Structures are given as C-alpha cells and as structure tokens.
C-alpha positions, -999 to +999 in steps of 0.1 A: +034-395+757+020-379+726+039-348+712+020-315+712+002-311+679+006-279+659-007-263+627-036-243+643-055-221+618-048-184+621-067-168+650-077-201+666-076-197+704-093-228+717-072-257+729-084-291+741-067-316+764-075-352+773-068-362+809-057-398+810-043-420+839-008-414+822-012-376+822-025-348+801-026-351+763-029-320+740-052-326+711-044-312+677-053-275+676-070-281+642-098-299+659-131-281+662-165-290+676-184-308+648-214-287+639-211-270+673-220-303+689-205-292+721-228-262+726-259-270+705-292-273+723-302-309+719-330-330+733-304-356+739-289-334+766-321-331+786-325-359+811-347-348+840-347-318+863-318-322+887-307-355+872-273-352+856-257-386+861-258-407+830-243-440+843-277-457+845-296-452+812-324-476+821-348-447+831-359-444+795-347-408+791-326-400+760-289-407+763-264-378+764-251-364+731-215-372+725-188-346+724-175-346+688-143-329+676-133-330+639-104-317+619-073-324+600-041-338+616-010-329+595+019-327+619+034-320+653+060-295+667+056-274+636+067-302+613+045-320+589+044-358+590+070-370+566+056-405+561+026-426+564+043-445+592+048-414+613+011-405+608+000-440+616+021-442+648+007-408+659-029-418+653-024-451+672-011-431+702-040-407+699-065-435+697-050-450+729-053-417+747-090-413+735-099-447+748-081-441+782-095-405+786-113-398+819-118-361+813-116-335+786-105-299+792-111-269+770-090-238+775-092-227+811-126-243+818-131-271+844-125-306+830-155-326+820-157-362+832-161-388+804-175-423+803-154-451+789-161-458+753-146-428+734-134-435+700-115-420+671-121-423+633-092-413+611-091-413+573-055-409+559-054-386+529-029-374+503-014-384+471+010-413+472+019-419+509-008-406+532+009-379+553-022-363+569-056-374+580-091-362+586-100-371+622-132-373+642-131-378+680-162-390+698-163-387+736-192-395+759-198-371+789-204-387+823-228-359+832-251-336+813-257-299+822-282-295+851-311-275+835-318-258+869-282-245+872-274-208+865-237-217+860-223-218+824-224-251+807-191-270+809-189-264+771 
C-alpha cells in the first residue's frame, strides 16, 4: 500500500483518493486539477440529454473529457525522497494504483466511477539524483454529468 503523501501547499484543503480493489490510496496533496479540467465546461462532457453512460462510444457523440491532476511529488510522511530509487519506487506504486483505480474521491464528495485506462506521466527533476518529479494523472470517468440534473456535478 502506498504511504500517504505530504507537502501540501499552505491553505490547500482538497484531498483526492483513488479507490482500487486493494483499498483506498491517498494522492499527493500537491496535485491540482490541470487548468480546472475537472470543472470546466467542455463540449466533450456533453453527450445527449439523459445519456450519461460512456461505455459505448459508437454513437458518434464526443468522448468524455479526462480528469487530469497535475503537480509535484517531493515526499511522503513529511520526509522528502532521499534518493532517485525511493522516488522511482513510489512512482511505480502510484502508477499501479492509477491503472487499477475504479473510482476517484475528492474530499467528502461521492466517489466518481472510472473506466479502465488511466495513466500517469512523471518527469523526474533535480540536480544530480532526481529526488522529486512533476506528475500528471489522467483518469477517464465512466459517466458524465447529466445535463438535466439539478444536483451538483461530481466535480
């Protein structure tokens, strides 16, 4: 199981968790929605009135926009990664969790179902040994918001 990441910027209150068959995985608190990708109005989120399932994309309507989280991963449990090996092992575990994720949860909101196929991009950074990384998570929602619903969007 992945350790709980730390190093959240001051005043950051949003936390994200991936739900996998092995349990809940806390995402680094430094991750943020990329360009507000989780809440932006996008033509890719509009399927058809009352049609929110996205398992069958053969209807010719646009595919759902992916949920994108980006940020810097520099350590866990209040400790910075001490070596490139520690960082690499953590990123490998995080990548496995992203690929196995069935849902994502944000703070106290209801979990959002995900399709298989999420992926992680990580670029190690730093002088000498790379002890931190810029990370981008891409997750594909299984449903899109129903445009006829008055309830708040899942994001």
